[in-house]
C-alpha positions in Angstrom: 21.1 176.5 144.8 21.9 178.4 142.1 21.4 176.1 138.4 24.5 176.9 136.1 23.3 177.0 132.3 25.4 174.5 130.5 24.9 173.9 126.3 25.0 171.0 124.9 25.6 171.2 120.9 25.4 168.8 118.1 27.5 168.2 115.5 24.6 168.6 113.1 24.1 172.2 114.6 21.1 171.3 117.2 21.4 172.7 120.7 19.6 171.3 123.8 20.0 174.0 127.4 20.5 172.2 130.6 22.2 172.7 133.9 25.7 171.6 135.6 26.1 169.6 138.0 29.7 167.3 138.3 32.5 169.2 137.3 33.0 172.3 135.6 34.5 172.7 132.1 34.4 171.9 128.8 34.4 169.4 126.7 33.7 166.8 123.4 33.1 163.2 122.9 31.0 160.8 121.1 27.2 161.0 121.9 25.7 157.7 122.7 22.7 156.4 124.7 22.1 153.3 126.9 18.3 151.9 127.9 19.3 150.5 131.6 16.8 151.5 134.2 19.4 150.8 136.4 23.0 150.1 136.3 24.0 153.9 136.2 27.1 153.3 138.9 28.5 150.3 136.0 28.1 152.5 133.4 29.9 155.6 134.3 33.1 153.2 135.2 33.0 150.9 132.2 36.0 151.3 130.2 33.9 150.9 126.9 32.6 153.9 127.5 36.3 156.0 127.0 35.8 158.5 124.8 31.5 159.6 124.9 29.4 161.1 126.4 26.1 159.2 127.3 23.1 159.6 128.2 20.8 157.8 130.2 16.9 157.0 128.5 15.8 156.1 132.3 14.5 159.5 133.8 15.3 159.9 137.0 19.3 158.8 137.9 21.5 158.6 141.0 18.6 157.6 143.4 20.7 154.9 145.3 23.5 157.4 145.0 26.8 155.8 144.6 28.1 152.1 146.0 31.9 151.4 145.1 31.2 148.1 145.9 29.4 148.1 142.3 32.3 149.6 140.4 33.4 148.0 137.3 36.7 150.0 137.4 38.8 152.1 139.6 37.2 155.9 138.1 34.8 156.6 135.6 35.9 157.1 131.8 32.6 158.8 130.0 33.5 162.1 128.7 30.4 163.5 130.2 26.9 162.5 131.5 23.7 163.8 130.6 20.4 162.8 132.5 17.1 164.1 132.2 16.8 164.2 136.7 19.7 163.7 139.1 18.7 162.8 142.4 19.6 164.4 144.9 18.9 162.7 148.1 19.7 159.4 147.4 18.2 156.5 149.3 20.2 153.1 149.7 22.3 151.4 152.8 25.5 151.4 150.9 25.7 154.4 149.6 28.6 156.6 149.6 28.0 159.7 148.2 25.8 161.4 145.7 26.4 161.2 141.8 26.7 164.8 141.9 29.8 164.5 144.5 31.2 161.7 143.3 31.2 163.5 139.1 32.7 166.7 141.2 35.6 164.5 142.8 36.3 162.7 139.8 36.7 165.9 136.8 33.2 164.1 135.3 31.4 166.8 134.0 27.5 166.1 134.2 24.2 167.8 132.5 20.8 167.4 133.7 17.3 169.0 132.7 17.7 168.2 129.3 14.9 166.2 127.5 16.9 163.0 126.8 13.9 161.6 125.2 14.3 164.0 122.5 17.6 163.6 122.4 17.6 159.9 122.0 14.8 160.1 119.1 17.8 162.4 117.2 20.3 159.9 117.6 18.5 157.0 116.6 17.2 158.6 113.4 20.5 160.1 112.8 22.9 157.7 113.9 25.3 158.3 116.8 27.1 161.6 116.5 29.4 163.9 118.3 28.7 166.7 120.7 30.2 169.2 123.1 29.7 170.2 126.5 30.3 174.5 127.2 29.1 177.2 128.8 28.0 178.7 125.5 26.5 177.1 122.1 29.0 176.1 119.6 28.4 178.3 116.4 30.4 176.5 114.4 30.5 173.0 114.1 32.7 171.8 111.7 35.5 171.3 114.2 33.5 169.0 116.4 32.6 166.5 113.4 36.5 165.9 112.8 36.5 164.5 116.6 37.3 160.5 117.0 38.4 158.4 120.5 42.0 157.6 119.7 44.5 155.4 121.8 41.2 154.2 123.7 43.0 150.4 124.4 46.5 151.7 125.5 44.5 154.6 127.7 42.2 152.2 129.9 44.2 148.8 129.8 46.1 148.0 133.2 49.9 149.1 133.3 51.0 145.7 134.9 50.0 142.3 135.5 47.5 141.8 138.2 46.9 138.6 140.3 43.7 137.4 141.7 42.7 134.3 143.5 44.8 131.8 145.2 47.0 130.3 143.2 48.0 127.2 145.0 44.0 125.8 145.6 42.6 127.0 141.9 41.4 124.7 139.4 42.5 126.9 136.3 45.0 129.9 135.7 43.2 132.0 133.1 45.1 135.3 131.8 42.6 138.3 130.9 44.0 139.6 128.5 42.5 143.2 129.1 41.1 145.7 126.7 39.6 147.8 129.1 38.2 144.7 131.4 35.4 145.3 133.4 35.7 144.3 137.0 32.7 141.8 137.5 34.8 139.3 134.4 37.4 139.1 137.3 34.4 137.9 139.8 33.0 135.4 137.7 36.3 133.6 137.3 37.1 133.5 140.8 33.7 132.4 141.8 34.6 129.6 139.7 37.5 129.1 141.1 40.4 130.3 139.1 43.3 131.9 139.6 43.5 134.9 137.4 46.7 137.1 135.6 44.6 140.4 134.1 47.4 141.5 131.6 47.9 144.4 130.0 46.7 144.8 125.9 50.8 145.8 125.1 51.7 141.8 126.0 52.3 140.0 123.6 50.9 136.1 122.8 54.8 135.3 123.4 54.2 136.7 127.1 51.0 135.6 127.7 51.8 131.8 126.6 54.9 132.4 129.0 52.4 132.5 131.9 51.1 128.9 130.7 47.3 129.8 131.3 44.8 126.9 131.0 43.1 129.7 128.5 42.9 133.2 127.5 40.0 135.4 127.9 39.8 138.4 125.8 38.2 141.7 127.7 35.6 143.8 126.5 37.2 147.4 125.3 36.9 150.8 124.1 36.7 152.3 120.8 37.2 151.1 117.2 38.6 147.7 117.0 40.3 148.4 113.7 42.6 150.7 115.3 44.2 148.2 117.0 46.6 146.1 114.3 49.1 144.9 116.7 46.6 143.5 119.0 45.0 141.4 115.8 48.4 140.1 115.1 49.3 139.0 118.1 45.8 137.1 118.4 46.8 135.6 115.4 49.4 134.0 116.9 47.7 133.0 119.6 44.4 130.9 118.1 44.5 127.2 118.7 47.6 127.3 121.3 45.0 127.6 124.7 41.0 127.6 124.8 39.8 131.8 124.2 36.7 133.1 125.8 36.5 136.7 124.2 33.9 139.3 124.9 32.8 142.4 123.4 35.6 144.3 121.8 37.5 140.9 122.6 34.6 139.0 119.7 35.5 142.1 117.1 39.5 141.6 117.5 39.7 138.0 117.5 37.2 137.9 114.5 39.6 140.2 112.6 42.2 138.0 113.7 40.6 135.2 111.8 40.0 137.2 108.8 36.3 138.9 109.2 35.6 142.2 109.4 34.0 144.8 111.4 31.9 147.9 110.7 30.5 150.8 113.0 26.6 150.4 113.8 24.4 153.2 112.9 23.8 153.8 117.2 24.8 150.4 118.3 23.2 148.5 121.2 23.5 150.1 124.7 21.5 148.6 127.5 20.3 145.6 129.6 17.8 144.2 128.0 19.0 142.8 124.6 17.5 139.9 123.2 20.0 137.6 121.6 19.2 133.8 119.6 20.9 130.7 119.9 21.0 129.4 116.6 21.7 125.7 117.9 19.0 125.0 119.6 16.1 128.6 118.7 16.4 129.7 122.6 16.5 133.0 122.7 18.2 134.9 125.9 18.4 138.7 127.7 21.4 140.3 127.3 23.1 143.3 128.3 25.2 144.9 125.9 27.4 147.5 125.1 28.7 148.2 121.9 28.9 150.7 118.7 30.8 148.0 116.1 29.4 144.7 115.0 31.3 141.9 113.7 29.8 141.7 110.1 28.1 138.1 109.8 28.5 137.7 106.3 32.3 137.4 107.0 33.1 135.6 109.4 35.4 133.0 108.5 36.9 130.0 109.9 34.0 129.5 112.5 30.0 129.7 112.6 27.9 132.4 114.2 26.6 131.2 117.2 24.0 134.4 117.9 21.8 136.8 116.3 20.4 139.9 117.8 16.4 139.0 117.8 15.7 142.4 117.0 18.4 143.5 113.8 19.8 139.9 113.3 23.5 141.7 113.8 26.4 138.7 114.5 26.3 138.1 118.6 28.6 135.4 119.1 31.3 133.3 116.6 32.3 129.9 117.7 35.6 128.4 116.5 34.9 124.8 117.1 38.0 123.5 115.4 40.5 126.0 117.5 38.7 125.7 120.6 37.5 129.3 120.7 34.4 130.9 121.2 33.4 134.8 121.7 30.2 136.6 121.9 29.5 140.3 121.3 27.2 140.7 124.6 28.1 140.7 128.3 27.5 137.8 129.9 29.0 139.3 133.0 25.9 140.5 133.3 26.6 143.9 135.4 24.2 145.4 135.8 22.1 143.4 133.9 20.3 139.4 133.2 21.8 136.8 134.2 20.7 134.7 131.5 24.1 133.9 129.5 26.2 133.6 132.9 26.4 129.8 132.0 29.3 130.7 129.2 31.5 131.5 131.8 30.7 127.7 132.5 31.3 126.5 129.0 35.1 128.5 129.5 35.1 126.3 132.8 34.8 122.5 130.7 36.6 123.6 127.4 39.7 124.4 130.1 38.9 121.3 131.5 39.1 119.2 128.3 42.3 120.5 127.1 43.9 119.8 130.9 42.6 116.3 130.7 44.1 116.1 126.9 47.4 117.4 128.0 
């Protein structure tokens, strides 16, 4: 089979030559890397990767094909996908198609044959940067440097309320405020006998409270948290009204609503092997993460830092005990990834039960 050459041009002028797979065409995005050895299906379909060209550090991708049951949303959100080597003949009893076939149908550009180790080292040393995938090397990178992910949350959120679970027999009713929700958040709530209402990001605090939920989940999502002033304003109105559990972007948005600040990281945390320490006990958990922004520890207000990253001491969680809310930067739904911090969903159940008992 003929291989079509393609070029990955970084905003610093560095050019990598590779080969096309998936969809045809050119694209621009923010270049990031993820270190997961498995979980490429979940990576592709995670809405938090909207607007990004994702590089897998693991050298062989696609060996178990595409398995729809493992999707984190209905489609891939990456701008493009870069791998060292793609597997042509996957082997898994649940496999429905190859990685190449899936990306073709979804309209996502793939690039293989690139030295992803060198590419990752550049991003680690220089920081996240923009990149372009094209049939010819990009000679002038000035316009490329101006690229910025925009309208991220409005693009990936659901457009109407979605219901999950048995309303009549459920223990709790949970409003999941969808900023780019991963399916496994819904799955974890359903495992715990919740009736789930997934609501769009453009809903107001008043609309969410009108649903009379027992608790509110703030989900993951893409982009710069500070790009969402309307959401932050609505979150301020929800504080203290119902038990709240925030994950990833939800963690960042709630910190901003409480008076804290966020900042862009050099290259972020993306992978399934990030150690986080629970400050109350000193215990370390291995977590799955995908974020390029952090809550600045020194700015946390009206709460206490509950988790930190063992590698760089960045804030990984905040507890707001007086208003029955807690948030974490990592992904306790852990798909794919370790299940160490899955217990936080149980904590959320406990908080909702206490609230119901006092009502």
